[in-house]
N, C-alpha and C positions, 0 to 999 in steps of 0.2 A: 731820715736815713734811707728810706725806700727811694726817695727822689734822687739822691746822690748815687745810689746803686744803679738805678735805671739810666741816669745820665752817663755814668761810667761805662755801662754796657753799650749804650748807643754810641758813645765816643769811640770805644774800642772796636765795636762792630763797624762803624763808619770808616775807621782807618784801615782795617783789614779788608773791607769791601772795595776800597779804592786801589789797593795794591794787589794786582793780579799775581798769581803764581802758577807755575806749570809743574804738574806732577808727572814724573817719569818713573815707572816702576824700577826699583833698583838704585835710584839716586836720592837717598834720603827717605822720606816717608810722607804720608798725607799731611798737608799743611806746611811743609817745609819748602820754601822757594828754591827752585832749581836753576833759575836763570831763563834765558830765552829758549824758545822751542828749537829743536834741531832743524837744520836747513832741509828743504825738500830734496828728494833724490834728483839727480841730473836727468834731463830729458833723454829718452831712448835714442840711440844713434842707429842709423842705417848705413851700411857700407854698400857701395855700388858693386855690381858684379863686374868681373873682368874676363874679357874674351882673350884667353891665353894663346889660342891658335885657331886659324881658320884656313880652309882650302876649298876651292871650287873649280869646276871644269866640266867637260863634256866627254863622253866616250860612246863608242858604237856597241849596241847590244844586238848580237846575231839572232838571239831567240825572238826578240820583239821586232827585229829588223827596223830599228829606230835609234836615233841619237838620244842619249839620256844625260840630262844635266844633273849634277850633284853639288851640294854644298854641305860641308861638315864644319863643325865648330866645337871647341872645348871651352867650357865656361866655368870659372871658379867664382865663389861668393864667400866672403868672410863670415856672413850671417848663416851660411849653410847652403848646400846645393838645392834644397827645397825652396829657398827664397827666390830662385830664378823661375819665373813663370812663363816667359815668352822669349823666343829667339826668332828674329826675322832676317831675311836676306833681301836687300833691295838692289836691283841691277840697274846701273846707270850707263848711258852711252857717253863715253869720255870725249868722243870726237864731235858730238853734236853741240856741246856746250849747254845743254839743258840741265836744269836742276831737278827735273821730275824723273822718277824711276820709270824704266821701261817695263820691268816686271817686279813682282814682290812674291817671295815664297815664305811661308811659315815653316820653321824647322820643328821637328818633333824629337822627343828624347830618344837617344840612340841606345846602343848596347853596353854602355859603360857609364860610370858616374861622371856627370858633367859633359857628356857627349851628346850633341844635337846634330840632326841630319835631315836632309830631304833629297829625294830622287824625283825628277820631273821629266816626263816624256817630252821629246822634241816636238811631237804633234800638238802638245798642249801649251806650248809657249810660242812667243813671237821671236825667240832668240835664234840667231844664225850661228851654227857651230863653226863657221869659217871666219867670222868677224873678230878681229883682234882688239876692238876698241871698247870692250865692256869692262866695267869696274863694279865689283860687288861689295857692298857694305853689309857686314854681319853685325846686327844690333841685338844686345841682350838686355832685357828689362826684368827688374825684380818686382816683388809685390807692392812696394811703395813708390814705384816709378823711377827709381835710380837706374841709370843705363851706362853701358859702355859699348864701343863699336870698334871694329877694325875694317880696313879696306883692303881687298885682295883683287888681283887680276886673275880671272879664270883661265885654266888651260883650255885652249881651243885647238882645232886642227891646223 
């Protein structure tokens, strides 16, 4: 009698040990098979920032008695404005045919949400305020490396 009881317990224990079950609170109870586990959550998505507007040019400053170059950009990001961590302006010479920038400026946050700007003295650059062949690419980068850019022609004299 004892042997049959032990054999029956081993047999039942062996069958239930081979058949896995997943317990999810609220779907049955302990020991009740619930089916396969739920799928994992989707991977997080990162949306690229968007440069919605950019403007660049040069103006004369009577107080400093110098030309001042400016670049302004407005950047949006569906992940939030704090996701944008860098905005750069690369100046190219369109007439030379070179793919290397002549100058690069890092823009800093401006006075409004999504506004980035830089002012650079003409003495600190190699840019000619009378030269019409410049093209400026404004590039926005977010924390995960996604980017967007626009290309503008600066206002010159």
